[in-house]
Each structure stands twice: as structure tokens, then as C-alpha cells.
MOPAC internal coordinates of N, CA, C and O (Angstrom, degrees):
PM7 1SCF
backbone

  N    0.0000 0     0.00 0     0.00 0    0    0    0
  C    1.4455 1     0.00 0     0.00 0    1    0    0
  C    1.5258 1   111.40 1     0.00 0    2    1    0
  O    1.2310 1   119.66 1   154.18 1    3    2    1
  N    1.3415 1   118.25 1   -25.82 1    3    2    1
  C    1.4533 1   120.97 1   178.90 1    5    3    2
  C    1.5188 1   112.73 1   -70.11 1    6    5    3
  O    1.2310 1   120.28 1   158.69 1    7    6    5
  N    1.3350 1   117.06 1   -21.31 1    7    6    5
  C    1.4601 1   120.54 1  -177.66 1    9    7    6
  C    1.5119 1   113.14 1   -69.82 1   10    9    7
  O    1.2310 1   119.75 1   166.39 1   11   10    9
  N    1.3162 1   118.08 1   -13.61 1   11   10    9
  C    1.4619 1   120.14 1  -177.93 1   13   11   10
  C    1.5279 1   111.17 1   -67.06 1   14   13   11
  O    1.2310 1   119.54 1   151.69 1   15   14   13
  N    1.3148 1   118.47 1   -28.31 1   15   14   13
  C    1.4593 1   121.94 1  -178.01 1   17   15   14
  C    1.5227 1   113.06 1   -86.54 1   18   17   15
  O    1.2310 1   120.08 1   176.31 1   19   18   17
  N    1.3220 1   117.45 1    -3.69 1   19   18   17
  C    1.4550 1   121.35 1  -178.84 1   21   19   18
  C    1.5241 1   109.47 1  -100.02 1   22   21   19
  O    1.2310 1   120.98 1   -54.89 1   23   22   21
  N    1.3284 1   115.74 1   125.11 1   23   22   21
  C    1.4652 1   120.83 1   179.49 1   25   23   22
  C    1.5263 1   108.30 1  -132.03 1   26   25   23
  O    1.2310 1   121.16 1   -19.19 1   27   26   25
  N    1.3079 1   115.39 1   160.81 1   27   26   25
  C    1.4626 1   120.76 1  -179.49 1   29   27   26
  C    1.5202 1   111.21 1   -67.96 1   30   29   27
  O    1.2310 1   121.16 1   -27.30 1   31   30   29
  N    1.3149 1   115.39 1   152.70 1   31   30   29
  C    1.4538 1   122.50 1  -178.05 1   33   31   30
  C    1.5263 1   111.51 1   -56.70 1   34   33   31
  O    1.2310 1   120.02 1   138.54 1   35   34   33
  N    1.3156 1   117.57 1   -41.46 1   35   34   33
  C    1.4673 1   120.60 1  -178.59 1   37   35   34
  C    1.5277 1   111.39 1   -65.08 1   38   37   35
  O    1.2310 1   120.01 1   139.82 1   39   38   37
  N    1.3399 1   117.58 1   -40.18 1   39   38   37
  C    1.4611 1   120.72 1   178.50 1   41   39   38
  C    1.5290 1   110.97 1   -69.58 1   42   41   39
  O    1.2310 1   120.43 1   141.71 1   43   42   41
  N    1.3281 1   116.79 1   -38.29 1   43   42   41
  C    1.4658 1   121.18 1   177.23 1   45   43   42
  C    1.5267 1   110.02 1   -60.95 1   46   45   43
  O    1.2310 1   120.52 1   135.37 1   47   46   45
  N    1.3212 1   116.62 1   -44.63 1   47   46   45
  C    1.4623 1   121.22 1   179.14 1   49   47   46
  C    1.5187 1   110.79 1   -63.53 1   50   49   47
  O    1.2310 1   120.18 1   138.82 1   51   50   49
  N    1.3256 1   117.27 1   -41.18 1   51   50   49
  C    1.4581 1   121.29 1   179.22 1   53   51   50
  C    1.5392 1   110.43 1   -62.61 1   54   53   51
  O    1.2310 1   120.11 1   133.99 1   55   54   53
  N    1.3344 1   117.39 1   -46.01 1   55   54   53
  C    1.4611 1   121.11 1   179.09 1   57   55   54
  C    1.5253 1   111.31 1   -64.92 1   58   57   55
  O    1.2310 1   120.50 1   140.63 1   59   58   57
  N    1.3318 1   116.65 1   -39.37 1   59   58   57
  C    1.4645 1   121.35 1   177.82 1   61   59   58
  C    1.5244 1   110.66 1   -61.28 1   62   61   59
  O    1.2310 1   120.76 1   134.73 1   63   62   61
  N    1.3287 1   116.15 1   -45.27 1   63   62   61
  C    1.4620 1   120.15 1   179.55 1   65   63   62
  C    1.5217 1   111.80 1   -64.92 1   66   65   63
  O    1.2310 1   119.94 1   140.93 1   67   66   65
  N    1.3189 1   117.72 1   -39.07 1   67   66   65
  C    1.4607 1   120.81 1   177.62 1   69   67   66
  C    1.5270 1   111.04 1   -63.31 1   70   69   67
  O    1.2310 1   120.40 1   139.91 1   71   70   69
  N    1.3202 1   116.84 1   -40.09 1   71   70   69
  C    1.4688 1   120.35 1   179.59 1   73   71   70
  C    1.5241 1   111.87 1   -68.37 1   74   73   71
  O    1.2310 1   120.07 1   141.01 1   75   74   73
  N    1.3031 1   117.48 1   -38.99 1   75   74   73
  C    1.4651 1   119.46 1  -179.08 1   77   75   74
  C    1.5177 1   111.67 1   -73.65 1   78   77   75
  O    1.2310 1   119.70 1   149.32 1   79   78   77
  N    1.3263 1   118.18 1   -30.68 1   79   78   77
  C    1.4577 1   121.12 1   179.55 1   81   79   78
  C    1.5238 1   112.71 1   -82.47 1   82   81   79
  O    1.2310 1   120.47 1   158.71 1   83   82   81
  N    1.3190 1   116.71 1   -21.29 1   83   82   81
  C    1.4524 1   121.87 1  -178.56 1   85   83   82
  C    1.5264 1   109.33 1   -84.30 1   86   85   83
  O    1.2310 1   120.08 1   -49.37 1   87   86   85
  N    1.3286 1   117.46 1   130.63 1   87   86   85
  C    1.4663 1   120.83 1  -177.76 1   89   87   86
  C    1.5225 1   112.45 1   -63.90 1   90   89   87
  O    1.2310 1   119.98 1   150.57 1   91   90   89
  N    1.3154 1   117.64 1   -29.43 1   91   90   89
  C    1.4610 1   120.53 1  -178.87 1   93   91   90
  C    1.5286 1   112.50 1   -87.12 1   94   93   91
  O    1.2310 1   119.54 1   178.62 1   95   94   93
  N    1.3251 1   118.48 1    -1.38 1   95   94   93
  C    1.4689 1   124.72 1   174.09 1   97   95   94
  C    1.5259 1   114.35 1    63.39 1   98   97   95
  O    1.2310 1   120.00 1  -146.60 1   99   98   97
  N    1.3115 1   117.61 1    33.40 1   99   98   97
  C    1.4633 1   119.77 1   173.23 1  101   99   98
  C    1.5229 1   110.04 1  -148.39 1  102  101   99
  O    1.2310 1   121.25 1   -17.23 1  103  102  101
  N    1.3116 1   115.21 1   162.77 1  103  102  101
  C    1.4539 1   123.07 1   174.84 1  105  103  102
  C    1.5246 1   107.07 1  -146.30 1  106  105  103
  O    1.2310 1   120.26 1     1.93 1  107  106  105
  N    1.3105 1   117.10 1  -178.07 1  107  106  105
  C    1.4626 1   120.74 1  -178.41 1  109  107  106
  C    1.5225 1   111.15 1  -117.52 1  110  109  107
  O    1.2310 1   120.81 1   -30.09 1  111  110  109
  N    1.3242 1   116.06 1   149.91 1  111  110  109
  C    1.4607 1   122.18 1   175.16 1  113  111  110
  C    1.5222 1   108.31 1  -139.68 1  114  113  111
  O    1.2310 1   121.04 1   -41.03 1  115  114  113
  N    1.3364 1   115.61 1   138.97 1  115  114  113
  C    1.4543 1   121.59 1   175.64 1  117  115  114
  C    1.5202 1   109.06 1   -95.89 1  118  117  115
  O    1.2310 1   120.44 1   -46.74 1  119  118  117
  N    1.3252 1   116.77 1   133.26 1  119  118  117
  C    1.4520 1   122.81 1   173.53 1  121  119  118
  C    1.5173 1   107.10 1  -106.66 1  122  121  119
  O    1.2310 1   120.44 1   -64.14 1  123  122  121
  N    1.3194 1   116.76 1   115.86 1  123  122  121
  C    1.4593 1   121.69 1  -179.37 1  125  123  122
  C    1.5180 1   109.79 1   -86.92 1  126  125  123
  O    1.2310 1   120.65 1   -38.53 1  127  126  125
  N    1.3158 1   116.36 1   141.47 1  127  126  125
  C    1.4724 1   123.18 1  -177.38 1  129  127  126
  C    1.5248 1   109.45 1    54.60 1  130  129  127
  O    1.2310 1   120.46 1  -128.15 1  131  130  129
  N    1.3108 1   116.73 1    51.85 1  131  130  129
  C    1.4559 1   123.90 1  -174.78 1  133  131  130
  C    1.5203 1   110.90 1   -60.34 1  134  133  131
  O    1.2310 1   120.59 1   -59.06 1  135  134  133
  N    1.3340 1   116.47 1   120.94 1  135  134  133
  C    1.4698 1   124.87 1  -179.87 1  137  135  134
  C    1.5239 1   112.00 1    50.04 1  138  137  135
  O    1.2310 1   120.91 1  -139.54 1  139  138  137
  N    1.3296 1   115.86 1    40.46 1  139  138  137
  C    1.4688 1   124.42 1   177.53 1  141  139  138
  C    1.5322 1   113.20 1    57.18 1  142  141  139
  O    1.2310 1   120.02 1  -150.14 1  143  142  141
  N    1.3195 1   117.57 1    29.86 1  143  142  141
  C    1.4635 1   120.86 1   178.80 1  145  143  142
  C    1.5143 1   111.80 1   -93.58 1  146  145  143
  O    1.2310 1   120.65 1   163.61 1  147  146  145
  N    1.3430 1   116.36 1   -16.39 1  147  146  145
  C    1.4563 1   119.88 1  -176.83 1  149  147  146
  C    1.5154 1   112.68 1    88.91 1  150  149  147
  O    1.2310 1   120.07 1   178.99 1  151  150  149
  N    1.3144 1   117.47 1    -1.01 1  151  150  149
  C    1.4648 1   121.72 1  -178.55 1  153  151  150
  C    1.5166 1   110.97 1   -98.51 1  154  153  151
  O    1.2310 1   121.23 1   -23.66 1  155  154  153
  N    1.3163 1   115.26 1   156.34 1  155  154  153
  C    1.4560 1   122.19 1   175.10 1  157  155  154
  C    1.5209 1   107.56 1  -100.41 1  158  157  155
  O    1.2310 1   120.33 1   -51.26 1  159  158  157
  N    1.3249 1   116.98 1   128.74 1  159  158  157
  C    1.4628 1   121.51 1   178.90 1  161  159  158
  C    1.5180 1   109.03 1  -118.26 1  162  161  159
  O    1.2310 1   120.73 1   -38.82 1  163  162  161
  N    1.3048 1   116.22 1   141.18 1  163  162  161
  C    1.4566 1   122.69 1   178.17 1  165  163  162
  C    1.5252 1   107.97 1  -109.58 1  166  165  163
  O    1.2310 1   120.83 1   -55.44 1  167  166  165
  N    1.3355 1   116.02 1   124.56 1  167  166  165
  C    1.4535 1   120.97 1   179.92 1  169  167  166
  C    1.5147 1   110.18 1  -121.90 1  170  169  167
  O    1.2310 1   121.12 1   -29.88 1  171  170  169
  N    1.3000 1   115.46 1   150.12 1  171  170  169
  C    1.4534 1   122.19 1   175.18 1  173  171  170
  C    1.5222 1   107.37 1   -87.26 1  174  173  171
  O    1.2310 1   120.53 1   -56.05 1  175  174  173
  N    1.3265 1   116.59 1   123.95 1  175  174  173
  C    1.4662 1   123.13 1  -178.71 1  177  175  174
  C    1.5250 1   108.33 1   -99.04 1  178  177  175
  O    1.2310 1   120.88 1   -52.60 1  179  178  177
  N    1.3259 1   115.93 1   127.40 1  179  178  177
  C    1.4584 1   122.35 1  -179.20 1  181  179  178
  C    1.5241 1   110.81 1  -110.81 1  182  181  179
  O    1.2310 1   121.35 1   -16.88 1  183  182  181
  N    1.3252 1   115.03 1   163.12 1  183  182  181
  C    1.4677 1   122.48 1   175.66 1  185  183  182
  C    1.5212 1   107.32 1  -115.52 1  186  185  183
  O    1.2310 1   120.13 1   -58.38 1  187  186  185
  N    1.3465 1   117.35 1   121.62 1  187  186  185
  C    1.4577 1   119.16 1  -178.32 1  189  187  186
  C    1.5270 1   111.23 1   -86.30 1  190  189  187
  O    1.2310 1   120.47 1     1.74 1  191  190  189
  N    1.3218 1   116.71 1  -178.26 1  191  190  189
  C    1.4644 1   121.59 1  -176.00 1  193  191  190
  C    1.5263 1   112.78 1   -68.61 1  194  193  191
  O    1.2310 1   120.23 1   161.14 1  195  194  193
  N    1.3473 1   117.17 1   -18.86 1  195  194  193
  C    1.4657 1   120.74 1   178.11 1  197  195  194
  C    1.5226 1   111.65 1   -97.25 1  198  197  195
  O    1.2310 1   120.45 1  -164.41 1  199  198  197
  N    1.3374 1   116.75 1    15.59 1  199  198  197
  C    1.4627 1   124.39 1   179.79 1  201  199  198
  C    1.5244 1   113.07 1    60.64 1  202  201  199
  O    1.2310 1   120.74 1  -140.23 1  203  202  201
  N    1.3192 1   116.20 1    39.77 1  203  202  201
  C    1.4577 1   121.56 1   174.49 1  205  203  202
  C    1.5259 1   108.24 1  -112.51 1  206  205  203
  O    1.2310 1   120.90 1   -37.21 1  207  206  205
  N    1.3169 1   115.89 1   142.79 1  207  206  205
  C    1.4588 1   121.13 1  -179.99 1  209  207  206
  C    1.5227 1   110.41 1   -87.88 1  210  209  207
  O    1.2310 1   120.96 1   -40.96 1  211  210  209
  N    1.3300 1   115.77 1   139.04 1  211  210  209
  C    1.4605 1   120.38 1   178.56 1  213  211  210
  C    1.5237 1   109.85 1  -150.05 1  214  213  211
  O    1.2310 1   121.30 1   -13.02 1  215  214  213
  N    1.3241 1   115.11 1   166.98 1  215  214  213
  C    1.4628 1   121.77 1   174.37 1  217  215  214
  C    1.5235 1   108.69 1  -145.35 1  218  217  215
  O    1.2310 1   120.95 1   -17.75 1  219  218  217
  N    1.3141 1   115.79 1   162.25 1  219  218  217
  C    1.4561 1   122.06 1   175.90 1  221  219  218
  C    1.5164 1   108.23 1  -102.00 1  222  221  219
  O    1.2310 1   120.35 1   -50.10 1  223  222  221
  N    1.3370 1   116.93 1   129.90 1  223  222  221
  C    1.4625 1   119.78 1   178.85 1  225  223  222
  C    1.5304 1   109.71 1   -83.29 1  226  225  223
  O    1.2310 1   120.52 1     8.25 1  227  226  225
  N    1.3258 1   116.60 1  -171.75 1  227  226  225
  C    1.4587 1   120.51 1  -175.44 1  229  227  226
  C    1.5256 1   113.06 1   -66.75 1  230  229  227
  O    1.2310 1   119.53 1   164.88 1  231  230  229
  N    1.3291 1   118.49 1   -15.12 1  231  230  229
  C    1.4669 1   122.65 1   177.42 1  233  231  230
  C    1.5253 1   112.10 1  -102.34 1  234  233  231
  O    1.2310 1   120.35 1  -164.95 1  235  234  233
  N    1.3328 1   116.94 1    15.05 1  235  234  233
  C    1.4592 1   124.10 1  -177.05 1  237  235  234
  C    1.5213 1   113.16 1    59.76 1  238  237  235
  O    1.2310 1   120.56 1  -151.03 1  239  238  237
  N    1.3153 1   116.53 1    28.97 1  239  238  237
  C    1.4569 1   122.16 1   175.44 1  241  239  238
  C    1.5305 1   108.07 1   -89.50 1  242  241  239
  O    1.2310 1   120.43 1   -43.61 1  243  242  241
  N    1.3244 1   116.79 1   136.39 1  243  242  241
  C    1.4545 1   121.63 1   179.59 1  245  243  242
  C    1.5203 1   109.61 1   -78.78 1  246  245  243
  O    1.2310 1   120.79 1   -51.75 1  247  246  245
  N    1.3391 1   116.10 1   128.25 1  247  246  245
  C    1.4703 1   122.25 1   178.01 1  249  247  246
  C    1.5201 1   108.48 1  -124.72 1  250  249  247
  O    1.2310 1   120.91 1   -57.79 1  251  250  249
  N    1.3255 1   115.86 1   122.21 1  251  250  249
  C    1.4574 1   120.47 1   178.72 1  253  251  250
  C    1.5210 1   109.96 1   -90.31 1  254  253  251
  O    1.2310 1   120.94 1   -38.95 1  255  254  253
  N    1.3248 1   115.80 1   141.05 1  255  254  253
  C    1.4604 1   121.11 1   177.07 1  257  255  254
  C    1.5228 1   109.34 1   -84.19 1  258  257  255
  O    1.2310 1   120.59 1   -37.22 1  259  258  257
  N    1.3157 1   116.48 1   142.78 1  259  258  257
  C    1.4669 1   122.34 1   180.00 1  261  259  258
  C    1.5209 1   109.03 1  -118.22 1  262  261  259
  O    1.2310 1   121.52 1   -38.97 1  263  262  261
  N    1.3301 1   114.69 1   141.03 1  263  262  261
  C    1.4629 1   120.16 1   178.86 1  265  263  262
  C    1.5221 1   110.98 1   -83.45 1  266  265  263
  O    1.2310 1   121.05 1   -40.13 1  267  266  265
  N    1.3215 1   115.60 1   139.87 1  267  266  265
  C    1.4581 1   121.35 1   170.23 1  269  267  266
  C    1.5216 1   106.20 1  -102.71 1  270  269  267
  O    1.2310 1   120.63 1   -60.76 1  271  270  269
  N    1.3127 1   116.41 1   119.24 1  271  270  269
  C    1.4547 1   121.63 1  -179.56 1  273  271  270
  C    1.5125 1   108.64 1  -114.65 1  274  273  271
  O    1.2310 1   120.61 1   -54.98 1  275  274  273
  N    1.3318 1   116.43 1   125.02 1  275  274  273
  C    1.4592 1   120.95 1   178.64 1  277  275  274
  C    1.5101 1   109.61 1   -94.61 1  278  277  275
  O    1.2310 1   120.58 1   -41.55 1  279  278  277
  N    1.3230 1   116.50 1   138.45 1  279  278  277
  C    1.4703 1   121.98 1  -179.87 1  281  279  278
  C    1.5119 1   109.23 1  -103.04 1  282  281  279
  O    1.2310 1   120.10 1   180.00 1  283  282  281

């Protein structure tokens, strides 16, 4: 379940750029097979004051996205 918050560096950069270019400071992301339920969930991704991406889950809990960087 922790893997849902980890995304590739290129996708993180794309979402970051969309949030900074958007006047309302958010964009959307689809999570496929959300929490192993087999369902697709759409969440609004926000940019906080420290330039980190996050979203609110169904319980209004803040979840920060983490970059996966390959060496």
C-alpha cells in the first residue's frame, strides 16, 4: 500500500510543472488498482508551500508523493 505514493521522476516533474503553470495550483492524477481494489481513483494533486506534491485521500489524510529515481 505504501507504493501508491511513489511515482517516477519524470511523472513527478510533469505533475509539478502542471501545478506551477495552473493558476489554481492543482492538477489531477489517476491511481490504477487503488489500494489493490482493482478500481481506478482520481485525486486532485496540490503543490504545498515547500514545493512538494500531495493529495488528500478518502479520509482527508494528507499523502505526499515521493520520487523514484533510478541510478
